[in-house]
N, C-alpha and C positions, 0 to 999 in steps of 0.2 A: 424479637428473639424467639427462636423455636424452643419447644419443650426440651429437645435434646441439648441445645446450647445452655438452657437454664439449668437443667439437672447436671450437665457436665461442669458448669461453673460452681454449683453447690458442692459437687463431689470434689472438685479441686480445692475449694476452700476447706472442706472437711478434712481432705487429705493433708493439706498443709497444717491445719490445726492439730491433727493427730500426730503428724511427724514432729511438730514443735513440742507437743506435750510429751511424746515418747523420748525425744532427745533431752528435754529438760529433766525428765525423770531419771534417765540414764546418767546424766552428769551429776545430779544430786546423789544418786545411789553410789557412784564411784567416789564422790567426795566424802560420803559417809564412811566408806571403807578406808580412805586414805587419811582422814582427819582424826585427830584426837578429840577429847571432850572440850578442848579450848581453855584449859586451866592455865592462867598466867603464872609464870614462875615467880616465887618469892624467895628472898634471901634465906638460906638455911634449909630449903627444900632438898630432899635427898632423891637421887636418881639411881636406880638399880638396874644394871644390865642382866636380866634374868634369863637370857637365852631365848630361842625361838624367834630371833630377830627383833625382840621387843625390850623396851625400857619402861619400868614402872616408876611413876612420879609420886613420891610420898611427902607428907608434911614432916617437920622435924620430930613429931611425936609418933611417926609410923603410920599415919592415916593415909590410905591409898587415895590419891587425888585424880590420877589419870594414867593411861597406858599409851606409850608412844610406839609406833610400829614402823620399822625400817622397810618392811616388805620382803626381807631377805629369807624368810622361812625359818629353817632349822638352825641358822647360824648363831654363833656367840655374838653378844653385844659387849664391847670391851671399853676402850678408852673414850673419854668425853672431855670437851672443852667448850667454853662459851666466848663469843665475841662481845664487844662493848655494847652492842644492841640487844644482847640477851639471846641471840640465836645459838642453838646447841649443835655441835658437831660430834658425831659418834662413829666409831669404827665397828665394822662387822667382818668376821672371818670364820673359818672352821665350820663348814656346813653350807656356806654360800660364798659367792665371789668376794674377794677382798675389796672393800669399798668404805669410803667415808660418806655418811649421810648427814644432811643439814635439816634441822627443824627450826621453825620460827619460835618466838618467845611464848607461844601458847601451846607448843607441842605438835603443831601441824607439820607434816613432812613436806619440805620444799624440794627434795630430790637428792640425787647423788652429787658429791662434791669431789672434783678432781678425777684424773684418770691415770692409767699407766702403773698401777700398783703391782707389786710382785705377788707371790703366792699367799701372803697374809699381811694384814695391818693390825696394829694393836693399840698404839697411843697417838694422841693428837695434842699439840700445843699451839697457841697463837701468840705472836709477838706484839710489840707495842704499836706497830703500824698495820696490823691485821693480816700479816703473812702467816700461813698455816704450815706447820711441820708435822710430818707423819712418820712414826716409827714402825719398822717392819721386822718381826721376829724371824721370819723365814725367807726363802728365796734369795734375793740380792742382799738382804739385811741393811739396805741403804735407808737413810733418813731423807725423805723427799720434801721439797719446799714448794709451796704454791702461793700465789697472791690471793687476795681476798675474794676474787672472782672465780677461783678454782683453776687458774691457768698455771701450768707447771713452770717453775723458775729454774731449779737446779736440784741436785741431790748430793749427799755426802756419804762416804763409806768408812765410818769409824771402825777401829779394831773392836772385835767382839769377845765375849767371854764364853759362856756355855751355849749361847743360842744366837740372838741377833740384837737389833736395837729395839728391844721390847717396850720399855717405858722410858720416855724422854721428858726432860723439863729444862726450860731455858732460864738461866740466871738473870739477875737484874741488869747486868752489863749488856744483855741482848746478844752476846757472843758465845758464852760458855754454855754448851749443851751437856747436861748431866744425863746419864742413861744407865739402865740395868739390863743384864743379858741372861737372866735366870741362872746366875752363878753366885759367887760370893763377893762380888765387887760392885762398887758404884764407879763408873768410868766417866771421863769427860772428853769433849771434843770442841774445838773452836770453829764455829760456823762462819765467822768473819774472815779468818785466815785459812780455813780448810786445813787445820792442823790438829793432830792428835795431841792431847794433853795428858799429864800424869793422872793416874787413878786418884779419885777422891778418897776411897776407902777400900780396903782389901781384907780378906780373912773373916768376913762376916758370917754369922750363922745363917744358913739359908737352905735352898736358894732364896734370893731376894727378888721382889717383884715391883709393884707400883710404889712411888714415893712422891713427896712434895717438899719443896725447898722452904726453909724458914728464913725470916728476915736477917738473923744474925750470921748466916752462912752455913747453918746446919740443915738437917732434913729429918723428916719422918718417913719410915720405910716399913712396908709389909714384908715380913721375913718368915714365911711358912707357918710355924706354930706360934708366932709372936709378932708384935710390931715393935720397932726400935726408934729411938731418937738418937741422932748423931750430931755432935757439935761441929764447929767450923773446921776442925782438924780431922774429921772423919772418925772420931772416937765415940763408941757407944756410951751414952750417958743416961738412957732411959729404956726400960723394958716394960712392955704392955702385953701380958700373956693372953693367949686365946682362952676361951671359956669352954669347960666341959669336954676337953680333949679335941677341940677344934683343930683339924689336921692341916688346913691350908688357908691362911690369911693371904689374900692375893691382891685385891683392890684397896685403894686408900685415897682419902681426900681430906683437906683441911676445911674446917667450918669457918664461916665469916665472923663468928664471935671472937676469933683470935685465940681462944683458950682451949678449944677442944678439936678433935679430929675423929674421922670415921674410917672403919675398915670392915671387911666382910669375908665370910667363909666361901671359898670357891664352890664347894660341893653342898653346903648346907643352906646357903642364902641367908644365913644369920648376919645381921648388920649390927655392928657394935660402935658405941660412942665412948671415947676416952678423954680424960682431962690431961693435957700435955704436962702441966707442972707437977702432977702427982702420979707418976707411973704406978700402975697396978691394974686391978680389974676394971671392966667398963662401968660407966655410970648409967648406961641405958642400952637396951638392945631390942630388936624386933626381927621377925622373919619376913623376907621380901616375897617368898613364894616362887619357886623355880617354874619357868615355862619351857625350859630346855634342860640340858644336862648340867649346866654350870652357871654360876653368877660371876662372870668375869669382868664386870664393869661397875664402877661406883663413882658418882660425882655429886657435888654439893653446889647448888646455885649460889652465886656470890662468893665462890671459893676464893681464898686469898692467894694471889699469884705475886711473887716478889717482883717489884718494879712496875706493877700494873694496877690501875684502878679497878674497883669492883664493877662487874657488868650490871647493867640495868635493863630489866625486861621492858620492851616497848611493843605492846601487842598491836598486830595489824588491825587497823580500823577501830581501835579503842574498845570500849565496852567494859562492863563490870566483871570483877573477878568472881568466879563461881565459889559458892560456899560448900565446903565438904560436910556431909552429913552421914551418920551411920544408918544403915538399913536395919531391919529387924534381924536379930541374931548377931548384931555387932559388926557386920561386914561393911567396910567403908565404901562410900560412893561419892558422887558430886552432883550438884544441880547447876549445869552450865547454861549459858544463854541459849544456845542451840546445840543440843548434844547429838552424838552420832545416832542413837536410836530415833530421835525426833526427825533428823534428816532422812533416815531410811523410811520412816512412816510417811513423811511428806512425799518422798519419791513414789511410794506405793500408791498414795492418793492420786498423784498425777497419772500413774499407769491406769488406775481405775477410770479416770476421766477419759483417757485414750480409748479404753474399751467401750465406754458408753458412746463416744463419738462415732466409733466404727460401727456399732450396732445401729445407730440412727441412720447411718449411710445405707445400711441394708434394709 
């Protein structure tokens, strides 16, 4: 073998090694940007759509555990729902393209879900067999239906009130879709027969926004300056006032403990927990910290959905649940198995190896 052949062979090997190292570093660096800290969801954890395309994951005591990023930039993060495997579906609009995004049960972004949305999407619900319904406040105002793989099935065009099919919720019969339209009504539509039904409630103080159905046929409802409980006849039987002049309670979800619920201020990002049986002021509150202009989304893992079992988180590849620990100064953080910063440092180390290999070539 000639000297030229030998050095060419070494250069080829070094070149391949450097390319492999560089590619591996690039993959890890991109994964670090796309991945959350890997905190497995636990029942009662609170998820706050704080804008900027991001969702903060808190413990029930308000400790920040993780931040999920849809990658949509300045957009609002709005409605949320979980499938039975614990995967999170979240809507984004108003600042980025209307889209539903799917995360695994540890907060890692799996990618966009579904296509063909109109100018905005706001709410998402999942039926007993895994079909996904998406409410649209603007554009066509249609409720779109997808299978569990994100394939479009059909859409419905219910009558609207002041806006569109903003927030939707499917009854235990899996046919009656309740929805609000930023007006003073809770409306209903039959998705099994494609038929408009009589309004559930009218003349409510509002506008009214997100709501959750209750087992007895009533519901809990965010209604601007207050939250309301309605009985099965659509009559207000409970009033939960905002705190300190809170001007717009917008998002709302039930807690898996069956006795409390959560709501939040759109512009303040104050998150409030109330006891259902004793209408009055909240029993607990914390501030989620805006990353955009509005906190338009709120979800609680293990949320109670009428007619459905509670979802269970099933982390990809298993592994221990990280332990939340406060930093100096009281700011919450986590100790994950392999955090985003650790992945980024690992990627930088690989890049350093690449540089050394290239220098040895020269």
